[in-house]
MIDOSE-1310 file (N, C-alpha, C; in nm, 2 decimals, decimal comma, always signed):
residues 290
mmkg	-5,45/+2,51/+1,55/-5,59/+2,50/+1,61/-5,55/+2,53/+1,77; -5,48/+2,49/+1,81/-5,50/+2,44/+1,93/-5,44/+2,60/+2,00; -5,29/+2,71/+1,95/-5,31/+2,80/+1,98/-5,39/+2,91/+1,96; -5,48/+2,88/+1,87/-5,58/+2,99/+1,86/-5,70/+2,97/+2,00
ifsr	-5,69/+2,82/+2,01/-5,81/+2,78/+2,17/-5,74/+2,88/+2,27; -5,61/+2,87/+2,28/-5,53/+2,90/+2,45/-5,59/+3,06/+2,39; -5,53/+3,12/+2,30/-5,53/+3,23/+2,28/-5,66/+3,35/+2,32; -5,76/+3,24/+2,29/-5,91/+3,30/+2,30/-5,95/+3,32/+2,46
lnaa	-5,86/+3,22/+2,53/-5,89/+3,14/+2,64/-5,80/+3,23/+2,74; -5,67/+3,26/+2,75/-5,60/+3,35/+2,79/-5,65/+3,49/+2,84; -5,76/+3,56/+2,71/-5,82/+3,69/+2,68/-5,91/+3,67/+2,78; -5,93/+3,56/+2,83/-6,06/+3,61/+2,93/-5,99/+3,63/+3,11
sqqa	-6,06/+3,68/+3,18/-6,00/+3,70/+3,33/-5,99/+3,59/+3,41; -5,87/+3,60/+3,49/-5,77/+3,50/+3,51/-5,87/+3,50/+3,65; -5,93/+3,57/+3,72/-6,02/+3,59/+3,82/-5,92/+3,53/+4,02; -5,81/+3,56/+3,93/-5,73/+3,54/+4,07/-5,75/+3,61/+4,21
sinv	-5,72/+3,52/+4,30/-5,74/+3,53/+4,42/-5,62/+3,50/+4,49; -5,63/+3,56/+4,67/-5,50/+3,55/+4,72/-5,57/+3,52/+4,87; -5,51/+3,39/+4,96/-5,55/+3,41/+5,09/-5,45/+3,41/+5,14; -5,45/+3,46/+5,27/-5,29/+3,50/+5,32/-5,37/+3,44/+5,44
edlg	-5,23/+3,32/+5,54/-5,27/+3,27/+5,65/-5,14/+3,28/+5,75; -5,17/+3,29/+5,84/-5,06/+3,30/+5,98/-5,05/+3,11/+6,00; -4,88/+3,07/+6,01/-4,93/+2,90/+6,02/-4,87/+2,92/+6,17; -4,77/+3,06/+6,22/-4,71/+3,03/+6,35/-4,58/+2,97/+6,32
dgit	-4,51/+3,01/+6,39/-4,34/+2,95/+6,40/-4,27/+3,06/+6,27; -4,40/+3,16/+6,32/-4,30/+3,27/+6,19/-4,33/+3,27/+6,04; -4,40/+3,14/+6,01/-4,45/+3,15/+5,89/-4,59/+3,15/+5,84; -4,58/+3,23/+5,69/-4,69/+3,25/+5,66/-4,71/+3,22/+5,50
ayrl	-4,83/+3,17/+5,50/-4,90/+3,12/+5,37/-4,96/+3,19/+5,28; -4,91/+3,16/+5,16/-5,01/+3,27/+5,03/-5,05/+3,19/+4,94; -5,22/+3,18/+4,94/-5,26/+3,05/+4,87/-5,31/+3,15/+4,75; -5,26/+3,12/+4,65/-5,35/+3,18/+4,52/-5,43/+3,08/+4,41
hsrw	-5,50/+3,15/+4,36/-5,64/+3,08/+4,30/-5,67/+3,15/+4,17; -5,66/+3,05/+4,05/-5,71/+3,11/+4,00/-5,85/+3,05/+3,89; -5,88/+3,06/+3,78/-6,02/+2,98/+3,72/-5,93/+2,89/+3,68; -5,83/+2,86/+3,63/-5,77/+2,78/+3,56/-5,69/+2,66/+3,69
trml	-5,65/+2,73/+3,82/-5,64/+2,64/+3,92/-5,75/+2,58/+3,97; -5,86/+2,63/+4,00/-5,96/+2,58/+4,00/-6,02/+2,48/+3,95; -6,01/+2,47/+3,80/-6,03/+2,38/+3,74/-5,91/+2,27/+3,72; -5,80/+2,28/+3,79/-5,71/+2,16/+3,79/-5,73/+2,09/+3,91
gfev	-5,77/+2,15/+4,06/-5,84/+2,13/+4,18/-5,72/+2,12/+4,30; -5,64/+2,25/+4,24/-5,53/+2,29/+4,37/-5,48/+2,43/+4,32; -5,47/+2,45/+4,43/-5,39/+2,61/+4,46/-5,24/+2,58/+4,43; -5,18/+2,71/+4,42/-5,03/+2,71/+4,42/-5,03/+2,84/+4,55
sfyr	-4,91/+2,76/+4,63/-4,87/+2,83/+4,74/-4,73/+2,85/+4,74; -4,74/+2,98/+4,82/-4,60/+3,08/+4,84/-4,57/+3,09/+5,00; -4,49/+3,10/+5,02/-4,47/+3,09/+5,16/-4,35/+3,20/+5,22; -4,38/+3,27/+5,29/-4,27/+3,37/+5,41/-4,24/+3,33/+5,54
vgdl	-4,08/+3,28/+5,54/-4,02/+3,24/+5,70/-3,91/+3,37/+5,78; -4,02/+3,46/+5,86/-3,93/+3,56/+5,86/-3,92/+3,65/+5,77; -3,81/+3,66/+5,73/-3,73/+3,76/+5,66/-3,73/+3,67/+5,48; -3,74/+3,55/+5,47/-3,71/+3,48/+5,37/-3,86/+3,44/+5,32
lvdt	-3,83/+3,44/+5,18/-3,93/+3,44/+5,11/-3,92/+3,29/+5,00; -4,01/+3,20/+5,04/-3,99/+3,06/+4,97/-4,09/+3,09/+4,86; -4,04/+3,10/+4,69/-4,14/+3,08/+4,63/-4,23/+3,21/+4,60; -4,28/+3,23/+4,46/-4,31/+3,36/+4,45/-4,48/+3,37/+4,40
gfah	-4,52/+3,20/+4,37/-4,64/+3,20/+4,25/-4,62/+3,22/+4,13; -4,74/+3,25/+4,07/-4,74/+3,26/+3,95/-4,77/+3,41/+3,88; -4,75/+3,45/+3,74/-4,74/+3,57/+3,74/-4,88/+3,64/+3,73; -4,98/+3,57/+3,67/-5,14/+3,59/+3,67/-5,19/+3,66/+3,76
arpl	-5,12/+3,65/+3,91/-5,16/+3,67/+4,04/-5,09/+3,84/+4,08; -5,01/+3,85/+4,00/-4,87/+3,96/+4,04/-4,94/+4,06/+4,10; -5,03/+4,13/+4,06/-5,08/+4,24/+4,13/-5,12/+4,18/+4,32; -5,17/+4,10/+4,28/-5,24/+4,07/+4,41/-5,11/+3,98/+4,53
vlqa	-5,01/+3,95/+4,47/-4,91/+3,91/+4,52/-4,78/+4,05/+4,64; -4,81/+4,12/+4,50/-4,70/+4,26/+4,51/-4,81/+4,32/+4,64; -4,94/+4,33/+4,63/-5,00/+4,37/+4,74/-4,94/+4,32/+4,88; -4,98/+4,19/+4,83/-5,02/+4,12/+5,02/-4,85/+4,10/+5,05
legg	-4,75/+4,19/+5,00/-4,62/+4,13/+5,01/-4,56/+4,33/+5,07; -4,64/+4,37/+5,08/-4,62/+4,54/+5,12/-4,61/+4,54/+5,24; -4,50/+4,62/+5,29/-4,50/+4,68/+5,41/-4,42/+4,54/+5,50; -4,30/+4,49/+5,44/-4,23/+4,42/+5,53/-4,07/+4,41/+5,45
aisa	-4,01/+4,40/+5,47/-3,85/+4,35/+5,45/-3,84/+4,20/+5,40; -3,81/+4,19/+5,29/-3,75/+4,06/+5,22/-3,60/+4,04/+5,19; -3,54/+3,98/+5,31/-3,37/+3,98/+5,20/-3,35/+3,86/+5,12; -3,40/+3,77/+5,09/-3,41/+3,67/+4,99/-3,54/+3,59/+4,91
icct	-3,50/+3,60/+4,83/-3,61/+3,48/+4,74/-3,57/+3,36/+4,73; -3,63/+3,31/+4,77/-3,54/+3,11/+4,78/-3,65/+3,01/+4,72; -3,60/+2,99/+4,59/-3,68/+2,87/+4,51/-3,69/+2,75/+4,50; -3,78/+2,72/+4,56/-3,77/+2,57/+4,53/-3,75/+2,48/+4,39
hhhe	-3,79/+2,59/+4,32/-3,75/+2,52/+4,18/-3,77/+2,60/+4,09; -3,74/+2,60/+3,97/-3,76/+2,73/+3,87/-3,87/+2,72/+3,79; -4,02/+2,66/+3,79/-4,09/+2,63/+3,68/-4,17/+2,77/+3,72; -4,24/+2,83/+3,65/-4,30/+2,95/+3,63/-4,44/+2,96/+3,71
dhtg	-4,47/+2,85/+3,73/-4,60/+2,87/+3,87/-4,53/+2,90/+4,00; -4,40/+2,90/+4,02/-4,37/+2,89/+4,15/-4,25/+3,01/+4,16; -4,21/+3,09/+4,02/-4,10/+3,20/+4,00/-4,19/+3,33/+3,93; -4,32/+3,30/+3,94/-4,40/+3,41/+3,82/-4,38/+3,57/+3,87
nvva	-4,34/+3,59/+3,99/-4,32/+3,74/+4,06/-4,18/+3,73/+4,11; -4,10/+3,63/+4,06/-3,94/+3,68/+4,14/-3,90/+3,82/+4,09; -3,93/+3,87/+3,93/-3,85/+3,96/+3,90/-3,89/+4,06/+3,95; -4,01/+4,11/+3,97/-4,13/+4,23/+4,02/-4,07/+4,19/+4,17
laer	-4,07/+4,11/+4,27/-4,01/+4,14/+4,41/-3,89/+4,16/+4,42; -3,84/+4,07/+4,35/-3,66/+4,10/+4,35/-3,63/+4,27/+4,34; -3,69/+4,30/+4,25/-3,65/+4,48/+4,19/-3,72/+4,56/+4,36; -3,82/+4,52/+4,36/-3,91/+4,62/+4,48/-3,84/+4,59/+4,61
hgcp	-3,77/+4,47/+4,65/-3,71/+4,47/+4,79/-3,60/+4,47/+4,77; -3,52/+4,46/+4,64/-3,37/+4,49/+4,65/-3,30/+4,38/+4,69; -3,32/+4,27/+4,68/-3,29/+4,12/+4,74/-3,24/+4,04/+4,61; -3,17/+3,92/+4,66/-3,16/+3,84/+4,62/-3,22/+3,70/+4,58
vfvf	-3,17/+3,64/+4,41/-3,27/+3,54/+4,44/-3,15/+3,39/+4,41; -3,23/+3,31/+4,50/-3,12/+3,19/+4,49/-3,23/+3,08/+4,46; -3,13/+2,96/+4,38/-3,18/+2,89/+4,25/-3,07/+2,76/+4,27; -3,10/+2,65/+4,26/-3,04/+2,52/+4,29/-3,02/+2,54/+4,16
qpqf	-2,82/+2,51/+4,09/-2,79/+2,49/+3,95/-2,89/+2,57/+3,88; -2,86/+2,72/+3,93/-2,92/+2,83/+3,81/-2,87/+2,81/+3,65; -2,78/+2,71/+3,64/-2,74/+2,70/+3,50/-2,86/+2,58/+3,41; -2,97/+2,60/+3,47/-3,06/+2,48/+3,37/-3,19/+2,60/+3,42
ldse	-3,19/+2,73/+3,44/-3,29/+2,81/+3,42/-3,36/+2,78/+3,31; -3,30/+2,79/+3,18/-3,41/+2,78/+3,07/-3,41/+2,67/+3,01; -3,46/+2,58/+3,14/-3,42/+2,42/+3,05/-3,61/+2,39/+3,12; -3,65/+2,29/+3,10/-3,76/+2,22/+3,11/-3,90/+2,27/+3,06
gldn	-3,88/+2,35/+2,96/-3,99/+2,45/+2,85/-3,95/+2,53/+2,90; -3,92/+2,62/+2,98/-3,92/+2,74/+3,01/-3,85/+2,82/+2,89; -3,78/+2,79/+2,83/-3,71/+2,90/+2,69/-3,85/+2,87/+2,60; -3,96/+2,82/+2,60/-4,03/+2,81/+2,52/-4,18/+2,75/+2,58
llpy	-4,25/+2,86/+2,61/-4,34/+2,81/+2,76/-4,45/+2,75/+2,63; -4,52/+2,61/+2,63/-4,61/+2,56/+2,58/-4,76/+2,66/+2,59; -4,84/+2,68/+2,52/-4,96/+2,75/+2,54/-5,04/+2,73/+2,67; -5,05/+2,59/+2,69/-5,11/+2,59/+2,85/-5,01/+2,64/+2,94
rrlf	-4,92/+2,65/+2,95/-4,82/+2,70/+3,07/-4,85/+2,87/+3,05; -4,85/+2,90/+2,97/-4,90/+3,06/+2,98/-5,04/+3,08/+3,00; -5,14/+3,01/+2,96/-5,24/+3,02/+3,03/-5,25/+3,00/+3,15; -5,23/+2,90/+3,21/-5,25/+2,86/+3,36/-5,12/+2,96/+3,44
wgrp	-5,05/+2,99/+3,40/-4,95/+3,03/+3,52/-4,94/+3,19/+3,46; -4,89/+3,21/+3,30/-4,84/+3,33/+3,28/-4,65/+3,31/+3,26; -4,60/+3,39/+3,20/-4,43/+3,43/+3,17/-4,41/+3,51/+3,31; -4,31/+3,35/+3,36/-4,19/+3,42/+3,48/-4,12/+3,55/+3,46
gdfa	-4,05/+3,57/+3,33/-3,99/+3,71/+3,30/-3,83/+3,61/+3,35; -3,73/+3,66/+3,26/-3,58/+3,63/+3,28/-3,52/+3,70/+3,40; -3,43/+3,62/+3,51/-3,43/+3,68/+3,63/-3,26/+3,64/+3,67; -3,19/+3,72/+3,68/-3,10/+3,65/+3,72/-3,09/+3,59/+3,85
aeam	-3,00/+3,45/+3,88/-3,01/+3,40/+4,01/-2,86/+3,38/+4,08; -2,87/+3,36/+4,22/-2,71/+3,28/+4,26/-2,79/+3,17/+4,29; -2,61/+3,09/+4,29/-2,63/+2,92/+4,32/-2,69/+2,93/+4,48; -2,78/+2,81/+4,51/-2,79/+2,78/+4,64/-2,68/+2,75/+4,69
gsri	-2,59/+2,75/+4,79/-2,53/+2,70/+4,91/-2,61/+2,59/+4,99; -2,53/+2,55/+5,12/-2,61/+2,44/+5,17/-2,71/+2,49/+5,27; -2,69/+2,66/+5,31/-2,83/+2,71/+5,41/-2,82/+2,83/+5,32; -2,95/+2,88/+5,36/-2,96/+3,06/+5,32/-3,00/+3,11/+5,44
mgrh	-2,94/+3,25/+5,49/-2,97/+3,30/+5,60/-3,01/+3,44/+5,58; -3,11/+3,45/+5,64/-3,19/+3,61/+5,66/-3,18/+3,68/+5,78; -3,18/+3,79/+5,81/-3,21/+3,83/+5,95/-3,24/+3,77/+6,05; -3,38/+3,69/+6,02/-3,45/+3,64/+6,13/-3,50/+3,54/+6,09
aele	-3,44/+3,46/+6,01/-3,42/+3,30/+5,98/-3,34/+3,27/+5,89; -3,33/+3,14/+5,89/-3,26/+3,05/+5,80/-3,29/+2,93/+5,75; -3,26/+2,85/+5,63/-3,30/+2,73/+5,57/-3,22/+2,69/+5,53; -3,24/+2,54/+5,55/-3,13/+2,45/+5,56/-3,15/+2,38/+5,40
vipa	-3,09/+2,36/+5,29/-3,11/+2,36/+5,14/-3,07/+2,24/+5,15; -3,18/+2,13/+5,09/-3,18/+1,96/+5,06/-3,22/+1,95/+4,92; -3,13/+1,91/+4,85/-3,08/+1,89/+4,73/-3,20/+1,76/+4,68; -3,32/+1,79/+4,60/-3,44/+1,71/+4,58/-3,48/+1,74/+4,40
pghs	-3,39/+1,65/+4,32/-3,40/+1,66/+4,24/-3,50/+1,56/+4,19; -3,55/+1,53/+4,08/-3,65/+1,44/+4,01/-3,75/+1,52/+3,95; -3,85/+1,60/+3,99/-3,96/+1,65/+3,91/-3,87/+1,77/+3,84; -3,78/+1,84/+3,91/-3,69/+1,90/+3,80/-3,57/+1,93/+3,87
qthv	-3,43/+1,98/+3,75/-3,31/+1,97/+3,78/-3,29/+2,07/+3,88; -3,39/+2,16/+3,92/-3,36/+2,26/+4,00/-3,40/+2,26/+4,13; -3,46/+2,18/+4,17/-3,56/+2,10/+4,31/-3,48/+2,11/+4,44; -3,52/+2,14/+4,53/-3,48/+2,15/+4,63/-3,61/+2,15/+4,72
alfe	-3,59/+2,08/+4,87/-3,63/+2,06/+4,95/-3,57/+2,20/+5,04; -3,64/+2,28/+5,12/-3,57/+2,41/+5,20/-3,64/+2,35/+5,38; -3,54/+2,31/+5,46/-3,59/+2,31/+5,56/-3,59/+2,41/+5,67; -3,68/+2,40/+5,75/-3,63/+2,53/+5,87/-3,63/+2,46/+6,02
pvsr	-3,50/+2,46/+6,09/-3,46/+2,36/+6,14/-3,51/+2,38/+6,29; -3,58/+2,49/+6,31/-3,64/+2,52/+6,46/-3,79/+2,47/+6,50; -3,87/+2,50/+6,37/-4,01/+2,44/+6,42/-3,99/+2,27/+6,30; -3,87/+2,25/+6,24/-3,84/+2,13/+6,16/-4,02/+2,15/+6,09
tvfv	-3,96/+2,26/+6,00/-4,08/+2,25/+5,87/-4,02/+2,25/+5,74; -4,04/+2,15/+5,69/-3,99/+2,13/+5,55/-4,06/+2,19/+5,40; -4,02/+2,29/+5,34/-4,13/+2,31/+5,20/-4,03/+2,24/+5,10; -4,17/+2,17/+5,03/-4,08/+2,05/+4,96/-4,15/+2,10/+4,80
gdly	-4,20/+2,22/+4,80/-4,26/+2,26/+4,61/-4,32/+2,19/+4,58; -4,29/+2,12/+4,46/-4,35/+2,01/+4,39/-4,30/+1,87/+4,41; -4,21/+1,80/+4,54/-4,19/+1,69/+4,57/-4,28/+1,65/+4,58; -4,40/+1,67/+4,65/-4,48/+1,59/+4,65/-4,60/+1,68/+4,65
vapg	-4,68/+1,65/+4,56/-4,83/+1,70/+4,47/-4,94/+1,62/+4,52; -4,90/+1,50/+4,52/-5,03/+1,41/+4,55/-4,94/+1,27/+4,56; -5,02/+1,17/+4,68/-4,98/+1,07/+4,71/-4,96/+0,95/+4,61; -4,89/+0,85/+4,59/-4,87/+0,72/+4,50/-4,78/+0,81/+4,40
asav	-4,77/+0,69/+4,30/-4,71/+0,72/+4,17/-4,81/+0,79/+4,06; -4,75/+0,87/+3,98/-4,90/+0,95/+3,90/-4,81/+0,99/+3,77; -4,86/+1,09/+3,72/-4,82/+1,17/+3,59/-4,72/+1,24/+3,60; -4,64/+1,25/+3,49/-4,49/+1,33/+3,52/-4,54/+1,42/+3,41
mtye	-4,42/+1,50/+3,41/-4,39/+1,58/+3,32/-4,27/+1,50/+3,20; -4,24/+1,53/+3,09/-4,16/+1,48/+3,00/-4,03/+1,48/+3,05; -3,97/+1,55/+3,11/-3,83/+1,57/+3,18/-3,81/+1,51/+3,31; -3,93/+1,46/+3,36/-3,87/+1,42/+3,48/-3,86/+1,27/+3,53
npyl	-3,76/+1,26/+3,62/-3,72/+1,14/+3,67/-3,73/+1,06/+3,79; -3,86/+0,96/+3,76/-3,88/+0,91/+3,88/-3,81/+0,86/+4,00; -3,71/+0,81/+3,93/-3,60/+0,70/+4,02/-3,55/+0,82/+4,17; -3,50/+0,94/+4,08/-3,44/+1,05/+4,15/-3,60/+1,13/+4,25
lads	-3,66/+1,13/+4,20/-3,81/+1,15/+4,27/-3,83/+1,05/+4,39; -3,80/+0,93/+4,39/-3,80/+0,83/+4,50/-3,74/+0,86/+4,61; -3,57/+0,88/+4,53/-3,45/+0,93/+4,64/-3,51/+1,06/+4,71; -3,54/+1,16/+4,66/-3,53/+1,27/+4,74/-3,64/+1,25/+4,87
lrrv	-3,79/+1,20/+4,78/-3,85/+1,18/+4,95/-3,79/+1,10/+5,03; -3,71/+0,98/+4,98/-3,63/+0,95/+5,10/-3,54/+1,06/+5,20; -3,49/+1,11/+5,11/-3,37/+1,25/+5,15/-3,47/+1,29/+5,25; -3,57/+1,36/+5,20/-3,62/+1,44/+5,28/-3,74/+1,39/+5,42
aale	-3,78/+1,27/+5,42/-3,81/+1,21/+5,51/-3,72/+1,17/+5,61; -3,57/+1,14/+5,56/-3,46/+1,16/+5,67/-3,47/+1,27/+5,78; -3,49/+1,35/+5,74/-3,49/+1,47/+5,83/-3,57/+1,48/+5,94; -3,68/+1,37/+5,89/-3,80/+1,36/+6,05/-3,84/+1,53/+6,08
prrm	-3,87/+1,53/+5,94/-4,00/+1,73/+5,98/-4,12/+1,68/+6,05; -4,13/+1,80/+6,13/-4,26/+1,76/+6,17/-4,41/+1,82/+6,05; -4,38/+1,95/+6,01/-4,44/+1,95/+5,93/-4,37/+1,96/+5,76; -4,48/+2,00/+5,67/-4,44/+1,94/+5,56/-4,56/+2,08/+5,44
ltgh	-4,50/+2,16/+5,41/-4,56/+2,25/+5,33/-4,53/+2,24/+5,22; -4,64/+2,24/+5,06/-4,60/+2,19/+4,96/-4,65/+2,33/+4,85; -4,59/+2,32/+4,72/-4,60/+2,45/+4,61/-4,75/+2,43/+4,62; -4,85/+2,33/+4,62/-4,98/+2,35/+4,57/-5,08/+2,29/+4,67
gida	-5,04/+2,32/+4,81/-5,19/+2,35/+4,92/-5,14/+2,26/+5,01; -5,10/+2,16/+5,01/-5,09/+2,00/+5,12/-5,02/+2,09/+5,25; -5,05/+2,08/+5,37/-4,98/+2,11/+5,50/-5,02/+1,98/+5,57; -4,90/+1,93/+5,59/-4,88/+1,78/+5,67/-4,82/+1,78/+5,77
rnpv	-4,90/+1,76/+5,92/-4,80/+1,73/+6,00/-4,70/+1,61/+6,01; -4,63/+1,56/+6,06/-4,53/+1,45/+6,07/-4,57/+1,37/+5,94; -4,44/+1,39/+5,86/-4,54/+1,37/+5,70/-4,40/+1,27/+5,67; -4,34/+1,18/+5,72/-4,25/+1,08/+5,70/-4,30/+0,99/+5,64
drll	-4,43/+0,90/+5,71/-4,48/+0,81/+5,68/-4,53/+0,79/+5,50; -4,59/+0,96/+5,47/-4,62/+0,98/+5,36/-4,52/+1,03/+5,29; -4,44/+1,05/+5,31/-4,29/+1,07/+5,20/-4,25/+0,93/+5,14; -4,25/+0,88/+5,24/-4,18/+0,72/+5,24/-4,28/+0,67/+5,15
akar	-4,43/+0,64/+5,22/-4,54/+0,61/+5,13/-4,51/+0,58/+4,94; -4,53/+0,70/+4,94/-4,49/+0,73/+4,79/-4,36/+0,70/+4,72; -4,25/+0,76/+4,76/-4,13/+0,65/+4,74/-4,14/+0,50/+4,73; -4,22/+0,42/+4,82/-4,26/+0,30/+4,75/-4,33/+0,27/+4,64
sier	-4,45/+0,34/+4,62/-4,55/+0,35/+4,50/-4,47/+0,41/+4,40; -4,37/+0,47/+4,43/-4,31/+0,51/+4,26/-4,22/+0,41/+4,21; -4,16/+0,36/+4,31/-4,05/+0,22/+4,28/-4,11/+0,10/+4,26; -4,26/+0,03/+4,33/-4,33/-0,06/+4,26/-4,39/-0,03/+4,11
aaar	-4,44/+0,07/+4,09/-4,49/+0,12/+3,96/-4,39/+0,15/+3,88; -4,28/+0,16/+3,87/-4,13/+0,17/+3,79/-4,09/+0,01/+3,77; -4,08/-0,09/+3,89/-4,04/-0,20/+3,85/-4,17/-0,31/+3,78; -4,28/-0,24/+3,81/-4,37/-0,29/+3,68/-4,38/-0,29/+3,60
schl	-4,38/-0,15/+3,56/-4,39/-0,06/+3,40/-4,28/-0,15/+3,36; -4,16/-0,11/+3,41/-4,02/-0,19/+3,34/-4,05/-0,35/+3,26; -4,08/-0,39/+3,38/-4,10/-0,55/+3,35/-4,21/-0,55/+3,23; -4,37/-0,51/+3,22/-4,42/-0,52/+3,12/-4,39/-0,45/+2,99
veeg	-4,29/-0,37/+3,02/-4,24/-0,33/+2,90/-4,13/-0,42/+2,83; -4,04/-0,48/+2,89/-3,96/-0,62/+2,88/-4,04/-0,72/+2,83; -4,20/-0,71/+2,86/-4,26/-0,80/+2,78/-4,35/-0,80/+2,67; -4,34/-0,64/+2,60/-4,39/-0,60/+2,50/-4,46/-0,51/+2,49
erpr	-4,49/-0,50/+2,60/-4,64/-0,40/+2,62/-4,58/-0,27/+2,57; -4,67/-0,18/+2,53/-4,67/-0,03/+2,47/-4,69/+0,03/+2,60; -4,63/+0,14/+2,61/-4,68/+0,29/+2,73/-4,81/+0,28/+2,77; -4,93/+0,28/+2,65/-5,04/+0,35/+2,71/-5,14/+0,19/+2,74
avvr	-5,08/+0,06/+2,68/-5,13/-0,05/+2,74/-5,09/-0,09/+2,88; -4,93/-0,01/+2,93/-4,91/-0,02/+3,10/-4,97/+0,04/+3,13; -5,00/+0,17/+3,10/-5,08/+0,26/+3,18/-5,19/+0,20/+3,22; -5,28/+0,12/+3,13/-5,41/+0,08/+3,16/-5,42/-0,02/+3,25
rifp	-5,27/-0,10/+3,29/-5,26/-0,23/+3,36/-5,22/-0,14/+3,57; -5,13/-0,04/+3,52/-5,09/+0,01/+3,63/-5,13/+0,14/+3,71; -5,23/+0,18/+3,63/-5,33/+0,30/+3,67/-5,46/+0,28/+3,59; -5,53/+0,16/+3,64/-5,64/+0,17/+3,58/-5,81/+0,26/+3,61
kgqr	-5,73/+0,37/+3,70/-5,87/+0,43/+3,76/-5,79/+0,61/+3,65; -5,93/+0,66/+3,62/-5,86/+0,81/+3,57/-5,85/+0,82/+3,44; -5,86/+0,70/+3,37/-5,81/+0,69/+3,21/-5,86/+0,85/+3,14; -5,97/+0,91/+3,15/-6,06/+1,00/+3,07/-5,94/+1,14/+3,09
kdrf	-5,96/+1,15/+3,25/-5,89/+1,27/+3,29/-5,71/+1,27/+3,25; -5,68/+1,16/+3,23/-5,54/+1,17/+3,21/-5,54/+1,18/+3,04; -5,61/+1,15/+2,96/-5,59/+1,16/+2,83/-5,62/+1,31/+2,80; -5,75/+1,36/+2,91/-5,76/+1,49/+2,90/-5,64/+1,59/+2,93
lewv	-5,58/+1,56/+3,02/-5,45/+1,66/+3,08/-5,33/+1,63/+2,99; -5,33/+1,49/+2,90/-5,23/+1,50/+2,79/-5,25/+1,59/+2,67; -5,43/+1,62/+2,63/-5,42/+1,67/+2,48/-5,42/+1,81/+2,55; -5,46/+1,87/+2,67/-5,42/+2,01/+2,67/-5,29/+2,06/+2,71
tqge	-5,17/+1,95/+2,76/-5,04/+1,97/+2,76/-4,99/+1,97/+2,64; -5,03/+1,93/+2,57/-4,96/+1,87/+2,40/-4,87/+1,77/+2,45; -4,89/+1,69/+2,55/-4,83/+1,56/+2,59/-4,74/+1,60/+2,66; -4,73/+1,71/+2,69/-4,60/+1,69/+2,83/-4,61/+1,70/+2,99
fsra	-4,69/+1,61/+2,99/-4,79/+1,56/+3,12/-4,90/+1,44/+3,08; -4,84/+1,34/+3,16/-4,91/+1,23/+3,15/-4,85/+1,10/+3,24; -4,96/+0,99/+3,21/-4,91/+0,87/+3,32/-4,82/+0,80/+3,19; -4,85/+0,82/+3,08/-4,75/+0,77/+2,95/-4,62/+0,79/+2,97
nfvr	-4,60/+0,93/+3,01/-4,48/+0,97/+3,06/-4,38/+0,86/+3,17; -4,48/+0,85/+3,26/-4,38/+0,78/+3,39/-4,36/+0,68/+3,33; -4,43/+0,61/+3,25/-4,36/+0,47/+3,21/-4,25/+0,50/+3,13; -4,25/+0,59/+3,02/-4,17/+0,62/+2,93/-4,02/+0,66/+2,99
avvk	-4,03/+0,75/+3,15/-3,91/+0,80/+3,19/-3,89/+0,70/+3,27; -3,93/+0,62/+3,38/-3,88/+0,49/+3,44/-3,78/+0,39/+3,35; -3,85/+0,35/+3,24/-3,79/+0,26/+3,09/-3,67/+0,35/+3,11; -3,66/+0,47/+3,07/-3,54/+0,58/+2,99/-3,44/+0,57/+3,11
hgre	-3,46/+0,62/+3,23/-3,36/+0,63/+3,32/-3,32/+0,50/+3,41; -3,43/+0,38/+3,38/-3,38/+0,24/+3,41/-3,25/+0,21/+3,35; -3,24/+0,22/+3,22/-3,17/+0,16/+3,13/-3,04/+0,25/+3,13; -3,08/+0,40/+3,17/-2,93/+0,50/+3,17/-2,87/+0,45/+3,31
gd	-2,96/+0,37/+3,40/-2,87/+0,31/+3,51/-2,81/+0,19/+3,51; -2,81/+0,12/+3,43/-2,79/-0,03/+3,37/-2,64/-0,04/+3,39
């Protein structure tokens, strides 16, 4: 029944749109929307830094993305991570521009649900297509720009932050989607996420640009506050589970607001995204670290 519902919805127009914004410092933002991103309440963003492209947006917006990137050479595509909302146009852009694609730990390209996308992921973003990727080193050099590669696992095994040292701008993908501890996908590791937030904060960036529309000046305090929130929620979750509480009961204690939205998203994602996953993840990875 679930697949049938998604198939009928997917047949409807995506109503995709793109906004292009010059952010200064040689950085251009490409902000994508569709009826589904509007429903979720956030955009998908990718960026051009000189002749380097940071992410590519989702496949349902491909004609708009290709049109927006006409008329300028791209030396390399740099992926903050391999999820389909950020790599949906890699294949088409790499072929059109004849450029390499860089991913951190590309051996994990088919992991984290990419080998068999759940219906909601096909509906929201579309299929990214198979592509060959080169492993990221410590920096990526273009003809007119360079980016330092900062490993930032937690949300994904392939996740990095990309730091532009002249403007001190950091591109963080999905490292920072919202403040505080929040729902996670089944394969995430909140402890690694907190460590990555602190690692990026240590760069003392002047600007943070995310994969879902946040543009924050002097973001160090925000990054550290999120890391602390995750660590506090993790410690409390583990304590409550040790006392015999089940994950859903822990969620009601730690995340008292937004219960209906959380359960709706859990249903839509067939359990792949939820606050209960946060509790399960911190217990699992906390025990691994003992």
